[in-house]
N, C-alpha and C positions, 0 to 999 in steps of 0.2 A: 593574092587576096581571096579569102573564102567566098563561096557563092552566097550572095545575100538572101536569095530565095530560090525555091524549087517548085515547079508545078506538075512534074511527072511523078505520080504516086509510087513508081517503082524505084526512083532514084533518091538516095538519102541526101540530106543537107549536112554539110560539115558543122560539127559542134565546136564552138570556140569558148574555152574556159577562161574565166578571169584569173587574176593572180592572188586574190584574197577574198575572205568573207563568203557569202552565199554564191557569188559569181564563180568561185573556184570549186563548188561542189562537184564531185565526180559524176560523169554522165551515167545514166541508167536507162534500162527499158522497163516497160510495165511488166514484162515477163519476169525480170529480176525482182521486181517488187512483190509479185505474187509468190514466187518461190520462197522469198524471205518471210513473207507473212505466214505461209504454211509451216515453215520451220519454227517460227516463234509462237504461233497461235493455233496450231493444227486442230485441237479438239474444242476450241472455243467457238461459240455461235458467231457466224458471219452474216448470214442473210435470213430474214424472218418475214413471213407473209401470212395472211389469213386466208384460208380456203374453206368454204362451207362453215364459217364460224369458228374454225379451229386453227391454231397456229401451226405452221410447218416451218422447218428451219434447216439450214445447211451449216455445218461446221466449216472452218477454213479448209480442212482436208477434203471434205466432200465437195466443196465449192471447186477446188482445183481438179478433183476427179472428173466432175461433170464438164468442166472447161476442156479438159483433154479429150473427153468423149466427143464433144462438139468439133474440136480440131480434127480428130480422126475421121469423123463423118464428112466434113468439108473436103478433106483430101480424097476420101473414097468416092465422093460424088464428082470428082474431077474439077473442083473449084481451084483455079490457078492462083499461085502466089502473086501478091500485089494487085489482085482484082478486088472488086468491091462487093460488099454484102449489105443489103438494107434491112432495117429493123423497124417495123410498123407496129408498135405496141405501147401500151401504157407501162409505166414503171413496174417491174416485177423482178424477182430473182433471176428468172430465165433471161431477161434482158442482159444483165451483167454477165451471166454465164456464156451467152452467145457472143457478146462483144469480146470477152477475153479469149474464148475459143477461136474466134477469128484471128486475133493477134497471134496466138500460138501457131496457127496455120499460115501465118504471113498473109492473111487476107485482111483487107481494110474495112472495118465496119462503119456504117453511118446510120443515124436515126432519121426516121420520117415522122413528122408530127402527126399524132392521131387525128388531129382536126383537119388535116389536108384532104382536099377533095381529089377526085380521080385525076384531074388535069395536073394538079400540083404533084401528085405521086408519080405520074408519068414523067414529068419534067426531071425530077431528081434521079429516078431510076435510070432514065436514058442518059442523063448527063454523066452519071457515075459508071455507066456501062455495067450495071450490077448483074452478076452471074446468078445470085440467089437472093431471095427476100424472105424474111421471117415475119409472119403476120400473127396478130394476137388471137383472132377468132374468126368465125364464119363471116361476120359482118365486115371485118377488115379484108378478108379473102375476096369478097365480092368486088371491092374497089380494084384489086389487082386483076381479077379475071376480066373485068370490064375493059381493061387497057392492055391485056396480055399480048394481043396481036400487034401492038405498037411497041413492044419491048423485045427487040431482036436478040439482045445479049443474055436475056434471062433463061437460065437452065432449070431452075428448081424453085418451088415455093414450099415453105414449111409453116404449118399452122400450129401454134403453140397449145391452144386449148380447144377442146371439143372435137367432134368427129368430122372427118372430111367427106363431103358428098362424093359419091362414086361417079365415074364417068369423065374424070379429068386426069390427064397424064402429067407426070412431073410434079405432083403435089403430095406432100407427106405430112402425117401428124408428127409432132415432135418426137414421140416415142419411136416411130418408124425411121425417122431421120437418124436418131442416136444409134439405133440398131445397125444402120449401115456402117457405122464406124467400127464395129467389131471385126470387120474384114481387113481393116488397115492396121498394120503393125505399129506399136508404140514408137518404133524407130523413125517412122515416117514423120511424126510430129517433131521429133528431135531434129531431124534434117531440115524441116521447114523453119523451125525456130532459129536455126543457125543463119538463116537469111536475113534476120532482123538485127539492125544496129540501132543505137540511140538516136541516130540522125534520120532513121526511116519514119515514114508517116504511120501513126498508130490508129488515128481515127479522123474521119472527116465530119465537120460540123457544117450543116447547111444553115446559112443565115435565114432569119424569119421572113425576109423580103419586105420589111417595113418601108424601105426607100427604093425598091426596084426588084428585079428578078433575084432569087436566092443565089448566093455564091457559095462554093464548096471550099471551106476553110480547112486546109491540111495542117494538122497538129502533130508534131513529132513526139516520139517517146520521151526524148530529153526534155522538151518543153513541159509536157504534162507532169513528169516526175519531178522536175526542178521546182516548178511553181508549188506543187503539193508539199514538197519537203519544207519549203520556206513557210508556208501556211502552218504546217505542223509545228515548226519551231516557234513562230511568232505567237501563236495562241496557246502554247503549252498543252497540245493535245496529248493526252496520257495514253500510253500503250496499254491496250487490252481492257480499258475501263469505260470507254465512251459509247454512247448510244445515239444514233442519228435516225431521222425520219426521212425517207426518200419520197419526195413528191414533186419537186421541180422536174420538168421533163428531161429524161436522160438524153434526148436529142439536143439538149442545150449544154454548152460548155461548162456552166457552173456546176451542174449535176455530175459531170464527168470528174471534176476535181473532188467534190465532196463525197459522192456515193460510190465512186470506183477507186480512184487512186489514193486519196487521203484515207479512205476506209481500210484499204489494204495496208498502207504504211503503218497505221496505228492500231490495227486489230479491232476495228469498230464493229459493233453489232448494228446492222442496218435494217430497220423495219420499213417495209414497203407499204405506203399508205394506199388504201383502196381508191378506186376511181372517184368515189364520192367526195374525197378530200378536197378536190377543186370545185366542188358544187356546194360548198357551204358546210362541209362536215369535217374540216381539218382539225378543229378544236377537239372533237371527240377522239381523233387519232392521237393528238398530242397528249390528251389526258390519259389515254391508255398506255402510251409508250414512255412518256416523261423523258424526252431526249435531254442529253447533257449539253448539246449545242444545236442551234437551229438557224437556218437561213430562210427568209421569206422575201419575195419580191415586194416592191413598194405597195402594189395594189392589195396584197394580202394583209399587210400591216394596216393600211387604210381601212379595209373592211372590218378588221378586228377592232380597231379604235372606234369605228362608227357604232358597232354593236355594244361596245363597253360604255360609250357615251349614252346610248339609249337606256341601258340598265341604270346608269348613274342618275339619269333624269327622273327615274321612278322613286329615287330616295327622297326622304323628307326629314325635317327636324334634325335631331342630333346626328343620325347616320350621315346625312348630307354634309353637315358641318365638319364631321370627322374626316370624311373622304376629301373634302376641299382642303382642309388643313394638312392632311397627309400628302396630297399632291403638291402643295406649295412647299412643304418640307422636302419632298423628294426632288423637286426641281432645284431648290436651293442647295441641297446636299450634293447632288451630282455636279452642278456647276462649280461648287466649292472644290470638289475633288479634281476637276479639270484645271483649277487654278492652283492646285497643290495645297489647299487649305483643309481644315478639319471639318468633319460632319457637324451639322447644327444640332442644338439641343432638341431632344425629343425624337431623334432618328430611330432609336430602337423601338419606341412606342409606335411610330408610324409604320415601321416594318411589321411589327407584330399584329397591328390592327388592320392594316390595309395591304401593304406590298406583298407580304407572304401569302395572303389569301387570294389576291389577284393572280399571282404567279401560279398558285395551285389550281385555280379555276381555269387558267389557260393551258395547264399541263407543262408549265415552264419552271416548276419549283426546283428541278434539279439542273436547270439550264445555266451554265456558267457564262456563255457568250451567245448573243443574238445578233444576227447579221441581216443586212439588206443589200440589194444590188440588182444588176441587170436593167435598171431603169432609174430615172431621177426620182427622188423622194422629197416630199415637202418638209420644210423646217418645222411646220406645225405638227406633223405626224411624229417626227423625231422628238420634239419637245414633249409631246403628250406621253410617249412611253418613257422618256427620261424622268418625268414627274412620278412615274410608278416604279422607279428604280429598275427599268429595263432599257439600258443603253443599246441603241441600234448602231452597230458598226457598219458604216456605209462603204462597201468595197467597190472600187471603180475598175472597170476593165471591159473587155469585149471578146468575142470569139477569136478575133485576129491576134489578141494578146494572151491567149489561153486563160481568159476570164479575169486576169488580175494585172493591174498597173499599180494600184495602191493597196496597202493593208493597214487600216487604222490600228495602231497599237494601243492597248489599254492604258499604258503609262503616259502616252502623249495625246490621247483622244480629245478631239475638239468637235462638239456638235456643229452640224452644218457644213463640215468639210469631209473629204474622202480620206483624210489622214495622210500619212507619209508614203513616199514611193516604195515599191518593192525593192529591197536591197539588191544591188547588182545591176540596176537599170541605168541607162543614160536617158535623160529627158530634157527636151528643149521647149520653150514657149516661143513659137514662131511669130515674128512681126507683132510684138505686144503693143497695145495701145497705151494711153496715158495712165490707165489704172493697172497695167500689167497683164491685161487679158489678151491671149493669142491662141493659135492652134497648138494643141499638145502633140508633140512629136516624141516617140519613144523608140529605144533600141535596146535589145538584150535577148537573153535565151528564152524569154516567154513568147517571142514573136512567132506567128504562124510561118510555115514553110512557104506558103503561097496559096493562091486560089487554084484548085485542081484544074488542069488542062486549060488554064486561062492566063498565059504569060503577060498579055497586054494589060489586063485589069490589075494583075499583081504589080507590074512595074509602075503603074500609075499611083499605087498606094505607098511607094517607098521613095525616099530621097536618094541622091547619089551616095550619101554617106551611110546609107542603111537604116535611116530612121523611118519608122512607120508613121504615116499621117493619120491620126485618129479621127479627124473630122470634128473633134470636140474642142470647145473654147474654154479656157480656164486660166487660173493664175495661182501663185503661191502666196500664202499669208506670211506674216513675220516669223512664224515658227516652222515654215516649210511644209505646211499642210496644203494639200491641193483643193482648190474650190472650183467646181464646174459652174460655168456661167452661160453656156449655150452650146448648140450644135450647128455646125456650118450648114449641113444639108437641110436643117429645119429652119434656119434663119429666114424670115420673111423680108424681102426687099420690095418696098412699096414703089408705086409709079413715080413717087417724088424722090426715090433713092434713099429713103430712111430704112435702117436695119432694125428689125423687130424680133426679139427672142420670144417665140410663142409660148414657151413653157412658163415664163414669168407672168405673162398676161393671163394665161389659162389658170395658173395658180391663184392669182388675185381674184378672178371671177369665182372659182370654186370656194375660196375662203369666204367671200362675201355673200354667196348664195348657197346655203347649206343643203338645199334640196337637189342641187345639181350633182350628177354622177360623173359625167364627162363633158369637157368643153374642148372644142377644136377651133383655134383662131385661123382665119384665112385672110390673105391680103397681098400675096405675091403679085407684083406688077399691077396692083390695083391702087386706086386713089385713097382708099380708106380700109379699115379692118372690119371684118364681120366675124361671126362666131356661130358654130353649130353646137347645140347643147342637148344633153339627155338627162332625164330625171332619174333619181335614185329609185330602185324598185327591189322587190323581193325576188329571189330566184325560185323558179319552179322546181318540181321534183326531178325534171330532166336536166337541171343545171342552166336552163335558158332564162333570160329575163322574162318575168311575168308582168301582168298588168297591175299587180298589187303594189301599193305604195308602202314603204317601211313605216314602222311606228314612230320613228323620229320625225318624219315628214308630217304624219297625221297629227302629232302633238303640236308641231309648229303651226300647222293650219288652224288648229283649235285656238292657239294663242292669238293668231292673226284674225280670227273670226271668219275663216273661210270654211263654209259648211258644204256637205254633200259632195265631198271630193276625196274618195278613198282609193281611186284607181288612177293609173297613168293616163288612160284615155279621157277620163273626166277632167283631170288637171290640164290637159292640153287645150280643152275648150273653155276653161274657167278664166274669165277676165281678171279676177283678183290675183290669180297665180301669175298671170302675165305681168300685171302691174308690180307685183313683188319682185319678179326677176328684173324688170326694167329698172326699178329703183336700185337693185343690187348692182346692175351694170353701171349705172351712173355713179354710185359710191366708189366702185372699183376704179372707174376712170379718174375720179378726182384724186385718188391716192397714187396714181401714176403720173409723174411730172411731165413726161414727154407726150404731147398731144398726138403725135404720130402713132402712139401705142394704145390709143383709146379705141374701144369697140363701138362702132356707130350703128350697126344692125346685128340682129341675132335671130335665130329660129330654133324652136324646140323640135326635136325629132321624135317620132312615135315610139321607138324602141331603143333601149340602152345598148351601148356597144358591148360586144362579147367576143370570146375566142371563136365560138361556134358561128357567129355572124360574120366572122373574118375581119371585123374592124379592129380587133386586138390580136397581137401576136401571142405565142405560147407563154411568154413571160409577162403578158398583159400590157405590152407597149402598144401605143396607138399606131395603127397603120394609116397614116395620113393620105397616102396615095389611094388606098382602097376606099376610104370615106369620101374623098373628093369625087371619085368615079361613081360611087353608089348614090351620092346625093347631089350630083351635078346640077340637076334642075332646080333644086332648092337654092344652091349657091348662085346660079345664074340669075334667079329671080331677085336675089338681094342686090345684085349689081346692075340691074336694068337701068340704063341711062347714066350709071355711075354717079348718081346724085345722092348725097348723104341725107338720111332722114332728119 
C-alpha cells in the first residue's frame, strides 16, 4: 500500500495514477513545466512589472535564465538540497524567479506573509529550519535582523531591492547574490535537478493561522502540476494568449496555481500589481492591464460592489431606470443560461448600454472568466455581479488540497454552489444529516503530502482509507454541485447544545445593516449569542482603516435624518446610529427561524478589521481567535451575569 502522507521534506511520496481521465495524467515536475514553456514560448513576455513608472519585462527565456542563476547561487552559497528557503516580499517577478530557482536547486521555497510581525517570522523560519531568507527591502530586513540571533539555521539573507547597510555579515543584495552563482558550473544545477521527482515537495505553504498556529503544508510537484493542468483544460486557457494580474499573495496556494504553474503551462503574460493594489487601487491596475481571466477573494468583490452601488446611487432619471432595467435583464439572462434557456429580449441592448461599459470601467472588458475563492462569498454578491453579466465561478479548496476540490464548469454553472468536483477525486459526505449535510472528505492527487515535520497533526487529518478531513460541512444538490453550509471549527455550540453556523448569522446581519463592514458572532459554551461589529470606512493612504465614513453610509444617514455624523468616531457616539443597528439586528433575528441563532447583544468596535491589524488573514478571512483575544474585555462585559438584555 502506498504511503498516504509524508512529513519529511527530503522524502518523496509515491504518486498513484488513475486508470482513465484526468486521474491518469502522467506525473510531472514544475521543472518539466518550465522547460516546456521555454521551448514553446521562449521569446514571448512572461513577467511584467512597473518600476519607476516604466514597464520592465522578462521573456520566458530570460525568466529561465534568471531562475538558473538563482539555482547556481544557492548551490555556491552551500544551501543544501531539500533544505528550506523563505521569501518575505510582496508579489514581484523576482518572487517567481527565486521560487523556481529554489526548485531547480532542490531547495524548498516557502512564502512569509509581508504582514507578519517579527514573532510570526521567527516562528516560520525556525519551524522550517530555513538556511536562507529573501527579503523585499530594508524595512523587511529590519524584521529579520531583529530576530536573527534566534534563527540558528539561517546562513544568509538576500535583500531584493535597495542598498544593504554596511556592518552586517551574511547579507547580500540580490545582484551580489546572483554574482555568487557565476562560480558554480551549470552542471551543478543539472545534478541537483536530478534529485527531484514528481513525488518530492516543491513548495511549503504556511497556513494563515486563522484557527491556531500556522501549519506547514507540503505540496508535491505532482499535485501542483496535476491540478494546474486540469484547470487549464476545464477553462480553455489558450496557449500564449492569456494575460493575468498577480496580486493574491504568492505565499498563498491559489497564487501558486495561477501565477506560477498555470502561467507556465499556458504561456501567460503575468503583470505584477503594485503594493497599492490591495490598498484600494486594484481597479487602476485592472484598467491598465485588462486581464483575460481574473480571480479575486470575496472581500475584493464585496468592496468593488460597494463602490459600484455608491456610483449607482448617484444616478437619477432615465440613467437610473436604464441601469435597473439592464440589471434585471442581466440576472434573468444569466439564470436562463443556467437553466439551458435562451437569453431574454433586449439582451444586446443591455449589453451595449450597461454591461460592456461596466466591464470596461472595471478593466474586465477582455476577461472571459472571473473567479472567487479562498473564503465564503455571499449569494448577494454573486447575484449582484451576475446581474451585470459577470458570473463569479466559486472555486472551493484549501492549502491542504492544493487550492482546488471543485472547479465550476461554465456549461453546468449554478449560482450559489461551488460547482462540480475536480475530475479524478473521490469525495464522501461523512455522517450526513437529514438534509444531506456532513463533513466533506476528499482523496486524490491534489492532497498535500503532509504537514512538514508534524506527523501527529498530519495523521489526525486523514482517515485510514486516505481521505482528507476538510473540516467543512456541505452537501450535493440534485445536479451534483457542491454546496458549503458551514465549517466544523467555526460552528458555535451554545451552553444548551445548539449548533450555530456563524457565517449564516453574520451574513444576515451584514445584509440587514448596510453600514456594517464586519460582524463576528460569539456564543461558544454561552447561553446566548453576541456579536462584535465594525463600521464601514474609507481606507487611508497607508491602506489602514481611517476615521472617514464612506459616501454610501453618509447618504443613508442623510435619508435617515442622522446629522453631524461623518466619521466613525462620531457614529460610535450617536444614539440614532445605535438605534438603527439595534433595529437591524431585530429584523435579522426575525428572519432566522431558530431562536438559538438570534443575536441578543452586540457592540460596535472603534476600528474596522484589517490585515494590518491582524484581524484578517492575507486572503481577508476573519481570524476569530485573534479578535477574541484582542477584544476579550468587550466580550466578557456582554456576558456579565450571563443574562440576556
